[in-house]
C-alpha positions as CSV (number, residue, x, y, z in Angstrom):
1,M,13.9,-12.8,-68.5
2,N,14.2,-9.1,-70.0
3,K,16.2,-6.0,-68.4
4,D,13.1,-4.2,-66.8
5,K,11.7,-7.2,-65.1
6,E,14.9,-8.0,-63.5
7,D,15.4,-4.6,-62.5
8,K,12.1,-4.7,-60.8
9,L,12.8,-7.8,-59.2
10,T,16.2,-6.3,-58.0
11,D,14.4,-3.2,-56.5
12,T,11.7,-5.4,-54.8
13,L,14.5,-7.8,-53.3
14,I,16.2,-4.6,-51.9
15,D,13.1,-2.8,-50.6
16,I,12.5,-6.4,-49.0
17,G,15.6,-6.6,-47.3
18,L,15.7,-2.6,-46.0
19,T,12.1,-3.0,-44.8
20,M,13.6,-6.3,-43.1
21,N,16.5,-4.7,-41.6
22,K,14.0,-2.0,-39.9
23,L,11.9,-4.5,-38.6
24,L,14.7,-6.5,-37.0
25,N,15.7,-3.4,-35.6
26,E,12.5,-2.5,-34.0
27,V,12.1,-5.9,-32.7
28,K,15.3,-5.4,-31.2
29,E,14.4,-2.2,-29.8
30,L,11.2,-3.7,-28.4
31,R,13.1,-6.8,-26.8
32,G,15.5,-4.2,-24.8
33,D,11.9,-2.2,-23.7
34,V,10.4,-5.7,-22.7
35,Q,13.7,-6.6,-20.4
36,Q,13.3,-3.2,-18.5
37,I,9.7,-4.0,-18.0
38,Q,10.8,-7.1,-16.8
39,K,13.3,-5.6,-14.7
40,R,10.8,-3.4,-13.4
41,Q,8.4,-5.7,-12.5
42,A,11.0,-8.0,-10.7
43,Q,11.7,-4.5,-8.6
44,T,8.2,-4.4,-7.8
45,N,7.4,-7.8,-7.0
46,Y,10.4,-8.0,-4.8
47,A,9.1,-4.3,-2.8
48,L,5.4,-5.9,-2.9
49,G,7.0,-9.0,-1.1
50,E,9.0,-6.8,1.5
51,M,5.7,-4.5,2.2
52,R,3.6,-7.9,2.7
53,L,6.2,-9.3,5.2
54,S,6.3,-6.0,7.1
55,Y,2.4,-5.9,7.3
56,M,2.4,-9.2,8.8
57,K,5.0,-8.3,11.2
58,L,2.9,-5.2,12.1
59,D,-0.3,-7.5,12.2
60,K,1.4,-9.5,15.3
61,S,2.8,-7.0,17.0
62,F,-0.7,-5.2,16.8
63,N,-2.2,-8.2,18.1
64,K,-0.2,-8.4,20.9
65,Y,-0.4,-4.9,21.4
66,A,-4.3,-5.3,21.2
67,E,-4.5,-8.1,23.7
68,S,-2.5,-6.5,26.4
69,N,-4.9,-3.5,25.7
70,S,-8.0,-5.8,26.1
71,S,-6.6,-7.7,29.5
72,I,-5.8,-3.9,30.7
73,V,-9.6,-3.0,30.2
74,K,-11.0,-6.0,31.6
75,H,-8.9,-5.4,34.9
76,H,-10.2,-1.8,35.0
77,E,-13.7,-3.4,34.6
78,I,-13.3,-5.3,37.8
79,R,-11.8,-2.4,39.4
80,I,-14.9,-0.4,38.3
81,T,-17.3,-2.9,39.4
82,H,-15.6,-2.9,42.8
83,L,-15.6,0.7,43.0
84,E,-19.7,0.3,42.3
85,E,-20.3,-2.1,45.0
86,K,-18.6,0.1,47.7
87,T,-20.1,3.1,46.8
88,P,-23.1,4.1,48.4
89,G,-26.3,4.5,46.0
90,G,-24.9,0.9,44.1
91,A,-23.6,3.1,41.0
92,Y,-20.9,5.2,40.5
93,I,-21.1,7.9,38.4
94,A,-18.4,10.6,37.8
95,S,-19.6,13.7,37.8
96,E,-18.3,17.1,37.5
97,P,-18.1,19.8,40.0
98,A,-20.6,22.5,39.7
99,V,-19.2,26.1,39.1
100,Q,-20.9,28.9,40.2
101,Y,-20.0,31.7,37.7
102,K,-20.1,35.5,39.4
103,K,-20.9,38.4,37.7
104,K,-18.0,40.9,37.3
105,K,-18.3,44.4,38.8
106,R,-18.0,47.1,36.6
107,K,-15.7,49.8,37.4
């Protein structure tokens, strides 16, 4: 091989080596980014799990609250029915008192 071809091959190998070093550095940076994303994803998953648990606890307490309210309403229905039976006319309808408005006197 002559000197020119050897120089060209040497330059090409040097360029390939430099390019490989750049690619390795970029791959290292990407791995760091991926690790950060994985940490964030783990934190997000943990937060979602905690939120799910809190919703489940809230749902249990809400169901207890709703059951107690429905029992209270049932008891009120019974009381209202008893009131309707005891009032004359057979139906108890709440009505607002009639208010008579008077004209204001002018001075």
